[in-house]
C-alpha positions, 0 to 999 in steps of 0.5 A: 063288092056290094056294101052291105050294112045294118044302118038305114043310111050310108054316111056320106053317100046319097041314096038315088032310089030304094029298090025293095026288100031283098032276102036270103035264107039257109037251112041247116038240117037235123043230120048236121046237129047230130053229126056235130054233137057226135064229134063232142071232142071238137068242143073246147070251152063250151063252143064247137068250132065245127058247129060255129063254122057251119053257122058262118057258112049258112049266114054267108049263104043267106047274105050271098043270095040277098046280095044276088037279089039286090043285083037283079034289081039294079042295087049297088048296096043293101041297107037295114040289114037284119040276120035272124036265126030260127029253129024249124020243127021237122016232125020226128026227125029233129029240128032245123035251124034257118038262117035268114038275111034281109035288108033294103036294096038301094042305088047309091050315087058313087 
């Protein structure tokens, strides 16, 4: 299991090497939004469990891609992680939501 944290250092651990920026992305298409809002009965108290579930999946995909890139560089941790959510216009077909994860791959003393 790789340590993935938002801070720039790991308390009690020494960083041996900084291996560079690593990223991961996941995009939810316009059809997903249409499908979620068609099933409006899923919404309770203004929240959609299905929509939140898809966002969690997209976040996990982005983080997993970032971890794979860090491992390929020889890293065993990622520091300074940032998650971003962006909307992307897709012309007349509606929009998409992109989840991106970025951080710095490091080699940490075990």
